[in-house]
C-alpha positions as CSV (number, residue, x, y, z in Angstrom):
1,M,119.0,118.4,106.1
2,A,117.7,115.0,107.0
3,H,119.4,114.2,110.2
4,S,118.2,110.6,110.7
5,T,117.0,107.7,108.6
6,I,114.4,105.2,109.8
7,I,114.4,101.8,108.1
8,F,111.0,100.3,107.7
9,T,110.0,96.7,106.7
10,H,106.5,95.6,105.8
11,P,105.8,92.4,107.8
12,A,103.5,90.8,105.2
13,F,105.5,91.6,102.0
14,G,109.0,92.0,103.3
15,S,109.6,95.2,101.4
16,I,112.2,97.6,102.9
17,K,111.9,101.4,102.8
18,R,114.3,104.0,104.1
19,A,112.7,107.2,105.3
20,P,114.8,110.2,106.1
21,V,113.7,112.5,108.9
22,G,114.2,116.3,108.7
23,F,114.4,118.8,105.8
24,S,114.3,117.2,102.4
25,W,116.9,118.6,100.1
26,T,115.9,116.3,97.3
27,V,112.4,117.6,97.3
28,F,113.7,121.2,97.6
29,F,115.9,120.8,94.4
30,F,113.9,118.2,92.4
31,G,110.3,118.9,93.3
32,F,107.8,116.1,92.9
33,F,110.4,113.6,91.5
34,P,111.6,112.2,94.9
35,P,108.1,111.2,96.0
36,L,107.6,109.7,92.5
37,I,110.8,107.7,92.7
38,R,110.0,106.5,96.2
39,G,106.7,105.2,94.9
40,D,104.7,107.7,97.0
41,W,102.2,108.4,94.2
42,K,99.7,110.3,96.4
43,W,102.1,113.0,97.5
44,A,103.8,113.2,94.1
45,V,100.4,114.0,92.4
46,I,99.3,116.3,95.2
47,Y,102.6,118.3,95.0
48,F,102.6,118.5,91.2
49,I,99.0,119.7,91.0
50,A,99.5,122.2,93.8
51,I,102.7,123.6,92.3
52,V,101.1,124.0,88.8
53,A,98.0,125.6,90.3
54,I,99.8,128.0,92.5
55,S,102.4,128.9,90.0
56,A,99.8,129.7,87.4
57,V,98.1,132.1,89.7
58,T,101.2,133.8,91.1
59,M,103.4,133.7,87.9
60,G,105.8,131.2,89.5
61,V,106.5,132.9,92.8
62,G,104.0,130.9,94.8
63,G,105.5,127.7,93.4
64,W,108.9,128.5,94.9
65,I,107.3,129.3,98.3
66,L,105.2,126.1,98.2
67,G,108.4,124.1,97.3
68,I,110.2,125.4,100.3
69,I,107.3,124.6,102.6
70,F,106.9,121.1,101.1
71,A,110.6,120.4,101.6
72,F,110.2,121.0,105.3
73,L,107.1,118.7,105.5
74,Y,107.6,115.9,103.0
75,N,109.8,113.5,105.0
76,K,107.4,113.6,108.0
77,L,104.4,113.0,105.6
78,Y,106.3,110.0,104.1
79,V,107.0,108.4,107.5
80,K,103.3,108.8,108.4
81,E,102.3,107.2,105.2
82,L,104.6,104.2,105.7
83,V,103.2,103.7,109.3
84,E,99.6,103.9,108.0
85,R,100.4,101.3,105.3
86,G,101.6,98.8,108.0
87,F,105.4,99.2,107.9
88,K,107.3,98.5,111.1
89,V,110.6,100.1,112.3
90,T,113.5,97.6,111.9
91,G,116.4,100.0,112.2
92,L,117.6,103.5,112.8
93,E,120.5,105.4,111.4
94,S,120.5,108.2,113.9
95,Q,122.1,109.6,117.0
96,K,118.6,110.1,118.4
97,T,116.6,107.4,120.0
98,K,113.4,106.0,118.6
99,Q,111.4,107.8,121.3
100,Q,113.0,111.2,120.4
101,L,112.2,110.6,116.7
102,S,108.7,109.5,117.5
103,A,108.2,112.8,119.5
104,E,109.7,114.9,116.7
105,L,107.4,113.3,114.1
106,E,104.4,113.3,116.4
107,I,103.6,109.7,115.7
108,V,104.1,106.4,117.4
109,L,106.8,104.4,115.5
110,P,105.7,100.7,115.5
111,E,108.1,97.9,116.2
112,P,107.9,94.5,114.5
113,Q,106.2,91.9,116.6
114,A,108.2,89.0,117.9
115,A,107.7,85.7,116.0
């Protein structure tokens, strides 16, 4: 279960994204649709192609296994994508500190620069 949510804002465009941290129940139950709805086209396509390819080879069993693995990894991948695209942390909905979340995600969470 996602135990925390990081709120990101893009400094140039002002767009706001909420990124959960932890196990993704939405990806577990709904597959590639959560990345698609979040606008994360890259991971939606990668996940869809991987599920179709592995399911075809393993008669569906491999698709379930890949779905479970992806549910554990997706939120971390989503946060890393947002940071790479220039989003900055503007808020936390967590009992953990930003440093603890940063260590858990193995990435430096950028803060907005003062004006």
